[in-house]
C-alpha positions as CSV (number, residue, x, y, z in Angstrom):
1,X,-30.8,-23.5,16.2
2,X,-30.6,-21.8,19.5
3,X,-33.6,-21.9,22.0
4,X,-35.6,-18.7,22.0
5,X,-38.7,-16.8,23.1
6,X,-40.4,-14.7,20.5
7,X,-42.7,-12.0,21.9
8,X,-44.2,-9.2,19.9
9,X,-47.5,-7.7,21.0
10,X,-47.8,-4.9,18.4
11,X,-50.8,-5.0,16.2
12,X,-49.9,-4.0,12.7
13,X,-52.6,-2.5,10.5
14,X,-51.1,-2.5,7.0
15,X,-52.7,-1.1,3.9
16,X,-54.6,1.7,2.2
17,X,-56.6,4.2,4.3
18,X,-55.8,2.3,7.6
19,X,-55.1,5.7,9.2
20,X,-58.8,6.3,9.0
21,X,-59.3,3.8,11.9
22,X,-56.9,5.5,14.3
23,X,-59.7,6.9,16.5
24,X,-61.3,3.5,16.9
25,X,-58.0,1.9,17.9
26,X,-57.4,4.5,20.6
27,X,-61.0,4.3,21.8
28,X,-60.7,0.5,22.1
29,X,-57.9,1.1,24.6
30,X,-59.9,3.6,26.6
31,X,-57.9,6.6,25.5
32,X,-59.4,10.0,26.2
33,X,-56.5,12.4,25.6
34,X,-53.4,11.9,23.5
35,X,-50.2,13.7,22.8
36,X,-49.8,13.7,19.0
37,X,-46.1,13.8,18.1
38,X,-44.9,14.7,14.6
39,X,-41.9,16.2,12.8
40,X,-42.3,18.6,9.9
41,X,-45.4,20.4,8.8
42,X,-45.7,17.9,5.9
43,X,-48.4,16.0,7.6
44,X,-50.5,19.2,7.7
45,X,-49.8,20.2,4.2
46,X,-50.7,16.7,2.9
47,X,-53.9,16.5,5.0
48,X,-52.9,13.6,7.2
49,X,-53.1,15.8,10.4
50,X,-56.6,16.8,9.5
51,X,-57.7,13.2,9.0
52,X,-56.2,12.1,12.3
53,X,-57.6,15.0,14.2
54,X,-61.1,14.3,12.8
55,X,-61.0,10.6,13.6
56,X,-59.9,11.3,17.1
57,X,-62.6,13.9,17.6
58,X,-65.3,11.5,16.3
59,X,-64.3,9.1,19.0
60,X,-64.3,11.6,21.8
61,X,-60.5,11.8,22.0
62,X,-58.8,15.1,22.7
63,X,-55.3,15.8,21.2
64,X,-52.4,17.9,22.3
65,X,-49.8,18.7,19.7
66,X,-46.0,18.3,19.8
67,X,-44.5,19.1,16.5
68,X,-40.9,19.9,15.3
69,X,-39.3,16.6,16.1
70,X,-36.1,16.4,14.0
71,X,-34.2,13.6,12.3
72,X,-31.7,12.3,14.9
73,X,-34.2,13.2,17.6
74,X,-32.9,15.1,20.7
75,X,-33.4,14.6,24.4
76,X,-34.4,18.3,24.8
77,X,-37.5,17.8,22.6
78,X,-38.3,14.6,24.6
79,X,-38.2,16.7,27.8
80,X,-40.5,19.3,26.2
81,X,-42.9,16.5,25.3
82,X,-42.9,15.0,28.8
83,X,-43.7,18.5,30.3
84,X,-46.5,19.0,27.8
85,X,-47.9,15.5,28.4
86,X,-47.9,16.0,32.2
87,X,-49.4,19.5,31.9
88,X,-52.3,18.2,29.9
89,X,-52.5,14.8,31.7
90,X,-52.6,12.8,28.5
91,X,-53.1,9.0,28.8
92,X,-51.4,7.9,25.6
93,X,-48.8,9.0,23.0
94,X,-49.5,8.9,19.2
95,X,-46.6,9.2,16.8
96,X,-47.3,10.4,13.2
97,X,-44.1,10.2,11.3
98,X,-41.0,8.2,10.8
99,X,-38.7,6.4,13.2
100,X,-37.3,9.7,14.7
101,X,-40.8,10.7,15.8
102,X,-41.6,7.3,17.1
103,X,-38.4,7.0,19.0
104,X,-39.1,10.4,20.6
105,X,-42.7,9.3,21.4
106,X,-41.3,6.1,23.1
107,X,-38.9,8.2,25.2
108,X,-41.7,10.5,26.2
109,X,-44.0,7.6,27.1
110,X,-41.3,6.2,29.3
111,X,-40.1,9.5,30.8
112,X,-43.6,10.6,31.9
113,X,-43.7,7.5,34.1
114,X,-40.3,8.1,35.7
115,X,-39.7,10.5,38.6
116,X,-36.2,11.6,37.5
117,X,-34.8,13.1,34.3
118,X,-35.5,10.9,31.3
119,X,-31.8,10.8,30.2
120,X,-31.2,8.6,33.3
121,X,-33.0,5.9,31.4
122,X,-30.6,6.1,28.5
123,X,-27.4,6.1,30.6
124,X,-28.4,3.2,32.8
125,X,-29.1,5.1,36.0
126,X,-32.6,3.6,36.0
127,X,-34.6,1.1,33.9
128,X,-37.8,1.6,32.0
129,X,-40.4,0.3,34.4
130,X,-43.5,1.6,32.8
131,X,-44.7,3.7,29.9
132,X,-47.9,5.3,28.6
133,X,-49.6,3.4,25.8
134,X,-48.1,4.0,22.4
135,X,-49.7,4.2,19.0
136,X,-48.1,5.0,15.6
137,X,-49.0,6.0,12.0
138,X,-45.9,5.5,9.9
139,X,-44.9,8.0,7.1
140,X,-41.4,6.7,6.4
141,X,-40.2,3.1,6.5
142,X,-36.7,2.5,7.9
143,X,-36.1,1.9,11.6
144,X,-38.6,-0.8,12.4
145,X,-39.5,1.1,15.5
146,X,-43.2,0.5,14.7
147,X,-42.9,-3.1,15.8
148,X,-40.1,-3.2,18.4
149,X,-39.4,-2.0,21.9
150,X,-36.4,0.2,21.3
151,X,-35.7,4.0,20.9
152,X,-32.6,6.0,20.2
153,X,-32.2,9.7,21.1
154,X,-29.3,12.1,21.0
155,X,-28.1,14.3,23.9
156,X,-26.5,17.3,22.1
157,X,-25.0,18.7,25.3
158,X,-23.1,15.5,26.1
159,X,-22.7,14.5,22.4
160,X,-24.1,11.0,23.1
161,X,-26.6,9.0,21.1
162,X,-27.9,6.2,23.3
163,X,-30.8,3.8,23.3
164,X,-33.5,2.4,25.6
165,X,-35.3,-0.9,25.3
166,X,-38.2,-2.3,27.3
167,X,-41.3,-4.5,26.6
168,X,-43.4,-1.6,27.7
169,X,-42.3,0.3,24.6
170,X,-43.9,-1.9,22.0
171,X,-46.6,0.2,20.3
172,X,-50.1,-1.1,20.9
173,X,-51.1,-0.5,17.3
174,X,-49.0,0.7,14.4
175,X,-50.6,1.7,11.1
176,X,-48.5,1.2,8.0
177,X,-50.1,2.7,4.9
178,X,-47.4,2.8,2.1
179,X,-49.4,5.5,0.3
180,X,-48.5,7.9,3.2
181,X,-44.8,7.4,2.2
182,X,-45.1,8.6,-1.4
183,X,-43.6,12.0,-0.7
184,X,-40.5,10.7,1.0
185,X,-37.5,12.3,-0.7
186,X,-35.1,10.4,-2.9
187,X,-32.3,10.9,-0.3
188,X,-34.3,9.5,2.5
189,X,-35.5,6.6,0.5
190,X,-31.9,5.5,-0.1
191,X,-30.8,6.3,3.4
192,X,-33.7,4.1,4.6
193,X,-32.6,1.2,2.4
194,X,-29.1,1.4,4.0
195,X,-30.7,1.4,7.5
196,X,-32.8,-1.6,6.8
197,X,-29.9,-3.6,5.3
198,X,-27.7,-2.7,8.3
199,X,-30.4,-4.0,10.7
200,X,-30.4,-7.3,8.8
201,X,-26.7,-7.9,8.4
202,X,-25.5,-7.0,11.9
203,X,-26.9,-10.2,13.3
204,X,-26.3,-12.2,10.0
205,X,-22.5,-11.6,10.2
206,X,-21.8,-11.3,14.0
207,X,-23.9,-14.1,15.4
208,X,-22.1,-17.2,16.7
209,X,-25.2,-19.2,16.0
210,X,-27.1,-18.3,12.8
211,X,-29.3,-21.1,11.3
212,X,-29.7,-21.4,7.6
213,X,-33.4,-20.7,7.9
214,X,-32.6,-17.3,9.4
215,X,-29.9,-16.6,6.9
216,X,-32.4,-17.3,4.1
217,X,-34.9,-14.9,5.7
218,X,-32.2,-12.2,5.9
219,X,-31.1,-12.7,2.3
220,X,-34.6,-12.6,1.1
221,X,-35.3,-9.4,2.8
222,X,-32.1,-7.8,1.6
223,X,-33.0,-8.9,-1.9
224,X,-36.4,-7.3,-1.5
225,X,-34.9,-4.0,-0.3
226,X,-32.5,-3.9,-3.2
227,X,-35.3,-4.7,-5.8
228,X,-37.9,-2.4,-4.4
229,X,-35.4,0.5,-3.9
230,X,-34.4,0.3,-7.5
231,X,-38.1,0.1,-8.6
232,X,-39.0,3.2,-6.5
233,X,-36.0,5.2,-7.8
234,X,-37.3,4.4,-11.3
235,X,-40.9,5.0,-10.5
236,X,-41.8,6.7,-7.2
237,X,-45.5,5.9,-7.9
238,X,-44.9,2.1,-7.7
239,X,-47.1,1.4,-4.7
240,X,-46.5,-2.3,-4.7
241,X,-42.8,-1.8,-4.5
242,X,-43.3,0.7,-1.7
243,X,-45.5,-1.7,0.2
244,X,-43.0,-4.5,0.0
245,X,-40.2,-2.1,1.0
246,X,-42.2,-1.0,4.1
247,X,-43.0,-4.5,5.2
248,X,-39.3,-5.5,4.8
249,X,-38.3,-2.6,7.0
250,X,-40.7,-3.7,9.7
251,X,-39.6,-7.4,9.5
252,X,-35.9,-6.4,9.6
253,X,-36.0,-5.4,13.3
254,X,-39.1,-6.9,14.9
255,X,-37.2,-9.9,16.4
256,X,-38.2,-12.3,13.7
257,X,-34.9,-12.5,11.9
258,X,-32.8,-12.9,15.1
259,X,-34.9,-15.7,16.6
260,X,-32.9,-18.8,17.0
261,X,-29.6,-17.0,16.7
262,X,-27.1,-16.3,19.5
263,X,-24.0,-14.3,20.2
264,X,-24.7,-11.3,18.0
265,X,-24.0,-7.6,18.3
266,X,-24.6,-4.2,16.6
267,X,-21.2,-2.7,16.0
268,X,-22.2,-0.7,12.9
269,X,-24.9,1.1,14.9
270,X,-22.5,1.6,17.8
271,X,-20.0,3.4,15.4
272,X,-22.6,5.3,13.4
273,X,-24.3,6.7,16.5
274,X,-21.1,8.7,17.0
275,X,-21.2,10.1,13.5
276,X,-24.8,11.2,14.1
277,X,-24.1,12.6,17.6
278,X,-21.0,14.5,16.5
279,X,-21.9,15.6,13.0
280,X,-25.7,15.2,12.8
281,X,-25.5,13.1,9.7
282,X,-28.6,11.2,8.6
283,X,-28.5,7.8,10.3
284,X,-28.9,5.8,7.1
285,X,-26.2,7.8,5.3
286,X,-23.8,7.2,8.2
287,X,-24.5,3.5,8.1
288,X,-23.9,3.2,4.3
289,X,-20.4,4.6,5.1
290,X,-19.7,2.5,8.1
291,X,-21.1,-0.9,6.9
292,X,-18.7,-1.6,4.0
293,X,-15.7,-0.3,6.0
294,X,-16.6,-2.6,8.9
295,X,-17.2,-5.6,6.6
296,X,-13.7,-5.2,5.2
297,X,-12.3,-5.4,8.7
298,X,-14.6,-8.1,10.1
299,X,-14.8,-10.6,7.2
300,X,-11.9,-12.8,8.4
301,X,-13.9,-13.5,11.6
302,X,-16.7,-15.2,9.8
303,X,-15.5,-16.0,6.2
304,X,-18.1,-18.6,5.5
305,X,-21.0,-16.3,6.1
306,X,-19.4,-13.5,4.1
307,X,-18.9,-16.0,1.2
308,X,-22.6,-17.0,1.6
309,X,-23.7,-13.4,1.4
310,X,-21.6,-12.8,-1.7
311,X,-23.1,-15.8,-3.4
312,X,-26.8,-15.6,-2.3
313,X,-27.3,-11.8,-2.4
314,X,-25.1,-10.7,-5.3
315,X,-24.2,-13.9,-7.1
316,X,-20.5,-13.2,-6.9
317,X,-17.7,-15.6,-5.9
318,X,-15.7,-14.3,-2.9
319,X,-16.3,-12.5,0.3
320,X,-14.4,-9.5,-1.0
321,X,-16.5,-9.4,-4.1
322,X,-19.6,-9.4,-2.0
323,X,-18.5,-6.5,0.0
324,X,-17.5,-4.6,-3.1
325,X,-20.9,-5.4,-4.7
326,X,-22.8,-3.9,-1.7
327,X,-20.6,-0.8,-1.7
328,X,-21.1,-0.4,-5.4
329,X,-24.9,-0.7,-5.0
330,X,-24.8,2.0,-2.3
331,X,-22.9,4.2,-4.8
332,X,-25.4,3.3,-7.5
333,X,-28.4,4.4,-5.5
334,X,-26.7,7.5,-4.2
335,X,-26.2,7.0,-0.5
336,X,-22.7,7.9,0.8
337,X,-19.9,5.3,1.1
338,X,-17.0,7.7,2.2
339,X,-16.6,9.9,5.2
340,X,-15.7,12.8,3.0
341,X,-19.2,12.7,1.5
342,X,-20.4,13.4,5.0
343,X,-17.8,16.3,5.3
344,X,-15.9,14.3,7.9
345,X,-12.1,14.5,7.6
346,X,-9.2,12.2,8.7
347,X,-8.4,14.8,11.4
348,X,-11.9,14.1,12.9
349,X,-11.2,10.4,13.5
350,X,-9.7,10.7,17.0
351,X,-12.8,12.5,18.3
352,X,-15.1,9.9,16.7
353,X,-13.0,7.0,18.1
354,X,-13.2,8.5,21.5
355,X,-17.0,9.0,21.3
356,X,-17.5,5.4,20.0
357,X,-15.9,4.0,23.1
358,X,-18.9,5.1,25.1
359,X,-21.2,3.4,22.7
360,X,-19.4,0.1,22.5
361,X,-19.4,0.0,26.3
362,X,-23.2,0.4,26.3
363,X,-23.5,-2.2,23.5
364,X,-21.3,-4.6,25.5
365,X,-18.6,-5.0,22.8
366,X,-15.8,-2.7,24.1
367,X,-13.3,-5.6,24.3
368,X,-13.5,-6.2,20.5
369,X,-14.0,-2.6,19.4
370,X,-11.0,-1.0,20.9
371,X,-9.8,2.4,19.8
372,X,-7.3,0.7,17.5
373,X,-10.0,-1.5,15.9
374,X,-12.4,1.4,15.4
375,X,-9.6,3.5,13.9
376,X,-8.9,0.8,11.3
377,X,-12.6,0.6,10.4
378,X,-13.0,4.3,10.0
379,X,-9.8,4.6,7.9
380,X,-11.4,2.0,5.6
381,X,-14.1,4.7,4.9
382,X,-11.8,7.6,4.2
């Protein structure tokens, strides 16, 4: 087991009606005015916005609205949020939504503390030195952004989807009430399942050091995602399954499962980010296409771990059988496994491969994921 430092300062408030305490949490941190970020009008139709507004008001906290944040969040909206936050001199950012809203909120929190253009932080021209305090109420479980220091945003002009990461971007408090996720659509439930599994297996398969303890944690979480996704597809009102799914999504990317590991990378995310940037596909849908295709290409580099995955997760004999079982499960739940399902053609591959090269440089894996290698992976998904 490799030496490690585990640091995660985010306070998770998990359970029914926890959103009712949001005003108290902000007040405890001395917040007087907050930029409330959200996506669709769903939070207003379902009454969550009214609850949050009331609880903030009761604690003497003024809110400024920034709505309309989209899936695959864009840097133009982040810039709009920064301008609004500066105009109203807010002292914190509150995300009410899923990972896209929270990623935008993190970028706004960092950008307001930076003198230049916020995109500089994503392309490495400057580091994230400071950020406004962040708070979150989760309405969709997938990205794990509620308990990690990362954020991903797309620049539509440059057709790049890049990330930032800094200890300053850990939310102070994240509220996870599974009941707020009941209206998540079937499509986004299965895309979320794909996203969570991708977060778990990237380290599991690519790490040069991966202790059995960590492997067991990953396998348990994948099993939980599979079990609870199937339960929710059968009965969307199964709140116990939704709670376990939500907590598995948080644990998948809060640093716990990668502690004690070494030498890992995130190639599936590096490749998928180009699909999102170029074709605006849902992130989880893109991952369910990329992951099996990548596994077929990568398995010979870590055959023992692939055989373990096949045996422990799907109770099948060979590495190839394990890959086929995951792909079959993605097909079963209805998340895409072929580029054609995303309306991406073979003729699109050169542009994707070219775009991916920018991502793999940022991820530090360009020597392995050459244009030829990425082409082979993508052809596996045709």
